[in-house]
C-alpha positions in Angstrom: -61.1 109.9 173.0 -58.5 108.9 170.4 -56.6 105.7 171.2 -53.7 103.6 169.9 -55.2 100.2 168.9 -53.3 97.0 168.0 -55.1 94.2 166.2 -52.9 91.2 165.6 -53.1 87.7 164.1 -51.2 85.1 162.3 -50.7 84.9 158.5 -54.0 84.5 156.8 -56.1 85.6 159.7 -57.7 88.4 157.6 -55.7 91.3 159.2 -55.5 93.3 156.0 -59.1 92.5 155.1 -60.2 93.9 158.5 -58.0 96.9 158.1 -59.7 97.6 154.7 -63.2 97.0 156.1 -62.4 99.4 158.9 -61.3 102.0 156.4 -64.6 101.6 154.5 -66.6 101.9 157.7 -64.9 105.1 158.7 -65.3 106.6 155.2 -69.0 105.7 155.2 -69.6 108.1 158.1 -67.5 110.9 156.7 -64.0 110.3 158.2 -60.8 111.1 156.3 -58.7 107.9 156.5 -54.9 107.8 156.1 -53.9 104.2 155.2 -50.1 103.5 155.5 -47.7 100.6 155.7 -43.9 100.0 156.0 -42.1 100.3 152.6 -40.5 96.9 153.2 -43.8 95.3 152.2 -43.8 96.0 148.4 -45.7 92.8 147.4 -48.8 94.4 146.2 -49.2 97.1 143.5 -52.0 98.2 141.2 -51.6 100.7 138.4 -48.1 101.4 139.6 -49.3 102.3 143.1 -48.6 100.4 146.3 -51.8 99.0 147.8 -52.9 97.2 150.9 -54.4 93.9 149.5 -56.1 91.1 151.3 -56.2 87.4 150.3 -60.0 87.7 149.7 -59.5 90.4 147.0 -60.1 93.7 148.8 -57.5 96.4 148.1 -56.9 100.1 148.5 -54.0 102.5 147.6 -51.8 103.4 150.6 -48.8 105.5 151.5 -45.5 103.8 152.5 -42.8 104.8 154.9 -39.3 103.5 155.7 -37.6 102.8 159.0 -36.0 106.2 159.1 -39.3 108.0 158.9 -40.6 110.0 161.8 -44.2 108.9 161.8 -45.5 111.8 163.8 -44.2 114.2 161.2 -45.2 111.9 158.3 -48.8 111.7 159.5 -49.1 115.4 160.3 -47.8 116.3 156.9 -50.6 114.3 155.2 -53.3 114.8 157.8 -52.7 117.8 160.0 -54.7 115.9 162.7 -58.0 117.1 161.1 -61.2 116.5 163.0 -63.0 113.3 161.9 -59.8 111.7 160.7 -58.1 108.4 161.5 -54.8 106.6 160.7 -54.7 102.9 159.8 -51.4 101.1 159.8 -51.1 97.8 158.1 -48.1 95.5 158.8 -47.3 97.5 161.9 -45.0 94.7 163.2 -42.4 96.1 160.8 -42.3 99.4 162.5 -39.4 100.3 164.8 -39.9 100.9 168.6 -39.4 104.6 168.0 -42.1 104.7 165.3 -44.6 103.0 167.6 -43.8 105.7 170.2 -44.5 108.3 167.5 -47.8 106.6 166.7 -48.7 106.8 170.4 -48.1 110.5 170.2 -50.3 110.8 167.1 -53.0 108.9 169.0 -53.3 111.8 171.4 -54.9 113.7 168.6 -56.6 111.2 166.3 -57.3 107.4 166.5 -54.5 105.2 165.3 -55.4 101.6 164.4 -52.5 99.2 163.9 -52.8 95.7 162.3 -50.0 93.2 162.1 -48.3 90.0 163.1 -47.3 89.4 166.7 -44.4 87.0 166.2 -41.9 86.0 163.5 -41.3 82.5 162.1 -39.1 81.7 165.1 -42.1 82.5 167.5 -40.3 85.6 168.7 -42.0 89.1 169.0 -41.4 91.6 166.2 -39.9 94.8 167.4 -43.0 96.9 166.5 -45.4 94.4 167.9 -43.5 94.2 171.2 -43.8 97.9 171.7 -47.5 97.9 170.7 -48.2 95.3 173.3 -46.4 97.5 175.9 -48.2 100.8 175.1 -51.4 100.3 173.0 -54.6 101.2 174.8 -56.6 98.5 173.1 -55.3 95.1 172.0 -57.3 92.5 170.2 -56.4 89.1 168.7 -57.8 88.3 165.2 -58.1 84.5 165.5 -57.3 81.9 162.8 -57.4 78.1 162.7 -54.7 75.5 162.1 -55.3 72.6 159.7 -55.9 70.4 162.8 -58.7 72.6 164.0 -56.9 74.2 167.0 -56.2 78.0 167.2 -53.3 79.0 165.0 -50.6 81.0 166.8 -47.4 80.3 164.8 -46.3 81.8 161.5 -44.3 78.9 160.2 -42.0 79.6 157.3 -41.3 77.1 154.6 -38.4 77.1 152.1 -38.5 74.6 149.3 -41.4 72.9 151.0 -39.5 72.4 154.3 -39.9 74.1 157.6 -37.3 76.9 158.1 -35.6 77.1 161.5 -33.2 79.9 160.8 -32.8 82.9 158.4 -33.5 86.6 158.3 -36.4 87.8 160.4 -38.1 89.5 157.4 -38.9 87.4 154.2 -41.8 88.9 152.4 -44.1 86.2 151.1 -47.6 84.7 151.1 -49.1 81.2 151.0 -46.0 79.9 149.2 -43.7 80.8 152.1 -45.8 80.8 155.3 -48.5 78.7 157.0 -50.4 79.5 160.1 -50.2 76.6 162.6 -51.1 75.7 166.2 -48.0 75.3 168.5 -48.5 71.6 168.8 -48.4 71.0 165.0 -45.5 73.3 164.7 -43.6 71.6 167.5 -44.0 68.2 165.9 -42.9 69.5 162.5 -39.9 71.2 164.1 -38.9 67.9 165.8 -39.0 66.1 162.5 -37.0 68.9 160.8 -34.3 68.8 163.5 -34.1 65.0 163.3 -33.8 65.3 159.5 -30.9 67.8 159.8 -29.1 65.7 162.4 -29.4 62.7 160.1 -28.1 64.7 157.1 -25.2 66.0 159.2 -24.1 62.6 160.3 
């Protein structure tokens, strides 16, 4: 039976790599795979085409959609819910609540596999991830490790080398802007940053 899957992890946990390997595995057994991601993530291009690209070098062309797109209609237009087909959504955390609801409706016909972050740099749930946690039928964490060796759970954002405590929720970036950290290391760094800001203010 088709399902709605959500596989989440912090920055650098190989989410996109796993999405691309999943695509390869489905294609190896004759499935038609529709790979899509939100248009807000325009970091990666190849030959003037938007691609899903992993940090280990895997990549594949994909289609993009914006926040106003009805994903049920979008996917049906490109797929028609054909037998032996599947949809893979990278960066699903950037979807709206309604788009996740639409993906749930798609998953009544064909499997929908969503990959993305769970929380933003403030350790708060993304809108799309929140809805996926609420309605996905299969949820799996893709684990990553902090520099200290503990499990990384925080997507810490850095601006000019310093931990960011405020700002817009979405800031597209890679290793230069984000670091996956355990909550203990993040909390210590946050205390230092707050103390530094208080000292500067006084």
